[in-house]
C-alpha positions as a printed Julia matrix, in Angstrom:
221×3 Matrix{Float64}:
 68.49   -79.77  -30.09
 65.52   -82.07  -29.66
 65.47   -85.73  -30.65
 61.98   -86.82  -31.65
 61.23   -90.52  -31.67
 58.37   -91.47  -33.99
 56.59   -94.79  -33.55
 54.71   -95.6   -36.82
 51.22   -96.98  -37.06
 52.22   -99.37  -39.84
 55.82   -99.96  -40.89
 58.99   -97.92  -40.63
 59.69   -97.65  -44.33
 56.28   -96.08  -44.99
 56.64   -93.51  -42.22
 60.24   -92.81  -43.23
 59.16   -91.91  -46.75
 56.19   -89.88  -45.47
 58.54   -87.73  -43.39
 60.8    -87.08  -46.36
 57.82   -86.18  -48.54
 56.16   -83.9   -45.96
 58.99   -81.71  -44.61
 56.84   -78.6   -45.0
 54.33   -80.03  -42.5
 56.91   -80.89  -39.86
 59.01   -77.71  -39.95
 58.6    -73.95  -39.57
 60.73   -70.85  -39.07
 61.51   -71.87  -35.47
 61.95   -75.62  -35.9
 64.21   -77.21  -38.49
 64.49   -81.0   -38.92
 68.18   -81.71  -39.31
 68.27   -85.4   -40.11
 66.36   -88.63  -39.73
 67.82   -91.94  -38.5
 66.85   -95.43  -37.47
 68.63   -97.57  -34.89
 69.05  -101.31  -35.17
 66.15  -103.43  -33.99
 64.05  -100.45  -32.86
 60.36   -99.93  -33.58
 60.81   -96.19  -34.0
 62.77   -93.71  -36.12
 64.36   -90.52  -34.84
 64.22   -86.99  -36.2
 66.79   -84.54  -34.91
 65.51   -80.95  -34.67
 67.06   -77.56  -34.15
 64.42   -75.72  -32.06
 64.49   -72.08  -30.94
 60.85   -71.83  -29.81
 59.45   -74.73  -27.78
 55.81   -73.72  -28.17
 56.24   -73.69  -31.92
 57.7    -77.2   -31.72
 54.67   -78.31  -29.68
 52.45   -77.29  -32.63
 54.5    -79.45  -34.97
 54.42   -82.33  -32.51
 50.64   -82.4   -32.05
 49.47   -81.12  -35.44
 52.07   -81.95  -38.06
 53.76   -85.2   -37.07
 50.71   -87.48  -36.59
 49.45   -87.04  -40.16
 52.78   -86.37  -41.91
 54.56   -89.37  -40.36
 51.51   -91.61  -39.75
 52.59   -91.99  -36.13
 50.79   -93.74  -33.28
 52.9    -92.08  -30.6
 56.05   -89.97  -30.11
 58.71   -89.37  -27.49
 60.94   -86.32  -27.18
 64.49   -86.11  -25.79
 66.09   -82.73  -25.17
 69.8    -82.55  -25.95
 71.58   -79.8   -23.99
 74.95   -78.15  -24.63
 75.69   -80.23  -27.76
 79.23   -80.21  -29.12
 80.24   -81.41  -32.61
 83.57   -82.71  -33.82
 85.43   -82.53  -37.12
 86.72   -85.83  -38.5
 90.27   -87.13  -38.94
 91.42   -86.74  -42.52
 93.06   -90.17  -42.45
 89.92   -92.01  -41.25
 89.08   -95.36  -42.95
 86.77   -95.29  -45.93
 84.23   -97.71  -44.43
 82.7    -96.62  -41.13
 79.57   -97.44  -39.2
 77.66   -94.99  -37.0
 76.71   -95.83  -33.43
 74.8    -94.2   -30.57
 76.49   -94.48  -27.18
 74.1    -93.73  -24.32
 75.48   -93.19  -20.8
 73.75   -93.26  -17.41
 75.77   -91.25  -14.94
 75.43   -90.21  -11.28
 74.52   -86.56  -10.93
 77.67   -85.53   -9.1
 79.89   -86.94  -11.86
 78.04   -85.67  -14.96
 80.35   -82.75  -15.67
 83.49   -84.86  -15.19
 82.26   -87.74  -17.34
 81.09   -85.43  -20.12
 84.44   -83.58  -20.12
 86.28   -86.88  -20.17
 84.19   -88.08  -23.15
 84.75   -85.03  -25.32
 88.46   -84.72  -24.57
 89.44   -88.38  -24.97
 92.3    -89.2   -27.32
 90.3    -90.99  -30.02
 91.95   -93.09  -32.75
 91.32   -92.29  -36.44
 89.13   -95.41  -36.86
 86.81   -94.56  -33.96
 85.78   -91.01  -33.1
 82.78   -88.94  -31.97
 80.64   -86.8   -34.24
 78.65   -85.09  -31.47
 77.93   -85.33  -27.75
 75.28   -83.78  -25.53
 73.65   -83.97  -22.11
 70.34   -85.83  -22.3
 68.19   -85.84  -19.21
 65.62   -88.54  -19.94
 66.21   -92.27  -20.18
 69.93   -91.5   -20.31
 72.18   -88.69  -19.15
 74.69   -88.29  -21.98
 74.3    -89.25  -25.65
 77.27   -89.55  -28.0
 77.23   -90.27  -31.71
 80.37   -92.14  -32.83
 81.83   -93.58  -36.01
 83.72   -96.87  -35.8
 85.13   -99.47  -38.15
 83.29  -102.23  -36.28
 81.11  -103.11  -33.33
 83.95  -104.98  -31.64
 86.2   -101.92  -31.91
 83.71   -99.54  -30.29
 82.71  -102.04  -27.57
 86.35  -102.54  -26.58
 87.07   -98.82  -26.6
 83.99   -97.99  -24.52
 84.69  -100.73  -21.97
 88.27   -99.55  -21.46
 87.89   -95.79  -21.63
 84.29   -94.96  -20.62
 82.66   -97.68  -18.54
 85.58   -97.57  -16.1
 85.05   -93.89  -15.28
 83.84   -92.87  -11.83
 80.1    -92.23  -11.84
 79.24   -94.23  -14.96
 76.34   -96.51  -14.06
 75.8    -98.07  -17.47
 76.48   -97.71  -21.17
 74.36   -98.89  -24.14
 75.75   -99.11  -27.66
 73.5    -99.41  -30.73
 74.21   -99.11  -34.41
 72.48   -96.58  -36.66
 71.19   -98.65  -39.6
 69.92   -95.72  -41.68
 70.34   -91.94  -41.71
 69.51   -89.14  -44.09
 70.03   -85.39  -43.94
 66.81   -83.33  -44.01
 68.15   -79.81  -43.55
 69.57   -77.83  -46.52
 73.24   -78.81  -46.95
 74.69   -75.37  -46.27
 72.51   -74.76  -43.23
 73.46   -78.15  -41.73
 77.15   -77.46  -42.38
 77.02   -74.07  -40.67
 75.06   -75.57  -37.78
 77.72   -78.2   -37.11
 80.56   -75.71  -37.47
 78.94   -73.31  -34.98
 79.05   -76.01  -32.3
 82.46   -77.53  -32.94
 84.46   -78.35  -29.79
 87.49   -77.34  -31.82
 87.86   -75.95  -35.34
 89.32   -78.24  -38.0
 93.08   -77.91  -38.22
 95.91   -79.94  -39.74
 94.79   -83.57  -39.69
 91.04   -82.81  -39.34
 88.29   -81.68  -41.67
 84.6    -80.75  -41.67
 82.49   -83.89  -42.19
 78.81   -84.73  -42.66
 78.24   -87.81  -40.54
 74.66   -88.25  -41.79
 76.14   -89.63  -45.0
 77.28   -92.67  -43.02
 74.96   -95.65  -42.35
 72.62   -94.96  -45.24
 71.38   -98.27  -46.53
 69.29   -98.86  -49.64
 66.29  -101.11  -50.1
 64.15  -102.48  -47.28
 64.61  -101.72  -43.63
 66.3   -104.53  -41.69
 63.17  -105.2   -39.64
 61.03  -105.35  -42.79
 63.17  -108.29  -43.98
 62.27  -110.44  -40.96
């Protein structure tokens, strides 16, 4: 998985719509855009890709993205050994999606990652995927929570206190939209599940969470 950050020349809403309207220009048989998202108070949007040929992705990055997304610059983050999670059936109806980014000492990466994915999560706060990310951060986790206070308290108690954790950043995903065909995206998640859905859990498309309508929050300022 590769997370591509796109910094628009003009405004986010224009580039967001350009991406949705030009999927043929930013994808090929080796590189599939899975979903697009935008984090709170950020000047960029993110496109998650499934990539099986890095040279083919380079062609998209230098030839397709600049015109299709009207970008002024991009940044790429490689996500390694991603694992996905089914969702509790008894989860609340209203949830918000957050990105939790961890900086971890090298010797403790395996232990912290294992701790993260095997935590006993409540039904109103749980992960959707986790992966190693060797760039600005070391581990990225996507989580759903009923509120910011809930996830901040949980992270402080259960994650920040772990040996080797140098810092944790939490940011809300304001907007997200699936780009991949529904069945392909479903099979992709299922192929990387940490555990298969069983009694009390079910398959769940987390990109349907945090989809706002109207103007982007930053465009309202």
